[in-house]
N, C-alpha and C positions, 0 to 999 in steps of 0.2 A: 428324658434328659440322662445323660450318662456324664460322668466325671473321670477325667484320666491325669494322672500327674506325669508331665513331660520331662521334668527336671526338678530338683530340690525346691526351687523357687519358681517355678512356672507350671500351670495347670491350665487345663481347658475342660469345658462343658459343652455339650452340643444337644440340641434338640432337632427332631425329624427324621427323615428316614435313616434307617439302621445302617444299611449299606454305605449310603453317602457319607454319614458320620465316619465310619470305619475308614473309608477311602481318605477323608481329610485327616483322620487321627494318624493313619500310616504316613501322609505326608508331613504331618507336624512331627511325627518322631524322626523322621529322615532329616528334616530341616534344622531340628533342634540339635541332633548329633552333628550336623555339618558345621553349624555355627558355634557349638562348644568346641570342635577340633580346630575351628579358625580363632579360637579365643575371641569371639565377637558375639557371644549369646547376650541377646538383646530382645526385650519383649515386642518392641516396636518392629524392628527387623523382623522377626518372626512372624508378626501379624501381616506385615506387608508381603512376605513370601507366601503365606497362605492365602491372602486375597488373591494375588496373581494366579496362584494355582485354582482357585475356585472360579476366578472369571473366565478362565479358559474354557470352562464347561457352558458358559452362556454366550459365547462369542462365536459358536461353530453352528451351522444348521443341522449337522447330522448327530449331535450331542445334546442331550437336555442339560439344562441348568441343575446343578445340585439343590436338594431339596433337604437343606440342612442350616441351621443357624449356630453359630458358636460363641462362646464368650471364652477369651483367652486372657489370662491374668497371670501377673508376675511381678518381680520386684527388679528393676534395672540396676546396671552398674552404679548408679549413684543414689542407691538406696531408696528410689521414688517406687511407690506402687502405681501399677499400669494395669488399665482394664480397656480391653478391645472387643467390639461386637463386630462379628463378620455374619453376613448374611448372603446366602446364594451368590449372585455374581454382582453384589453392590460395592463391594470393597470393605475396608477396614476402618471403624470409627471408634474413636477414643472417648471414654465415658467416665464419670466418678462412681457411678451405679448404674446397673442394668439388669434386666432379666430376661429370660427366655422360656418358651414352652407355654403350658395352658395358663391362662390368665395373665398374660405378660403386662398387658396395659395396665390392668388395675394395679399389679405388682409395680410397676414404673411409677405411677401415681403415688403410691405409699413411699417409695425410695425417694422420689423427688421432694417430698413432703417433709421427710424426717432426716434428710443427709445433711451435714455439716463437715467441713472440712477438718476439723479437730476430733472426729469421733474415735474413741478407743476402740481396740478391737472387738471388745465383748459389746460395746453399743452398737458398733457397725453390725455384727453377726445378729444380734436382737432386733434390729432394723431390717436386715434380711429375712430372718425368721418371720416376723411380723407380716412383711410384704409377700413372702411366699405361702405363708399358712392360712391366713385369712381364716375366718371361723368355720367354713365349710370343709376344709381340707385337713387331712391328717398328717402328723409330723412324719411318719414312715413313708408316705407318699411325695416327700419333696427332698431334692437333693441340694445341699449347700457345700461350698468349700471355704477356706479362709487362707490367706497367707499371712502369717504372723511377721510384721516388719523387725522385730526382735531376733527371732530365729531363722529368718528368711525360708521358713519351709510351708510349703503347700501341703495342706491337708484337708480331708472331707469331715464336715461336721457329723459328730456322731448322734444316733437317734436319743440316746439319753439327753444330751445337750440340746437337740431340739425340743424333745418333750418338756424339759425343764424350763426352756424360754416360752413354750407355748402357753404351759400353766401359768408362768407368770404374767404373760401378755393378756390371755383371756380368761383370768380368774377373778 
């Protein structure tokens, strides 16, 4: 899994084939700049553009589908957090919480069981840490990012933050 900041309030992470991920990342950067120049930077619009880009690889017989899943997250113009999951050539789907990578099904179950609409950023981050780390995983092997609704800033969760929450959860 790799994490990338596309804009102050939009980021993406992907899991899968490295080259395919970078191909989608380059398109995401291009589309983000284009939408920003048009003063129409919207997470949903970006998700749809990336989904169309990714679908093109699965619709032709001479090109293989992209071997990558990605999560696109951001804060829209109405200050609403948005989270989209894009996989191969299947389109963009909006979720309240999702996971990709190793152990994603188990992680999704933990997220589903612990998610509430009124979670604070700290509570939501702790839930993500719990879903991602489980006891057999180490904090340094998991990548997490957050977007603070107050500051509208996308950032990666630091190792020390993950370790602190891991100790709190599994102690």
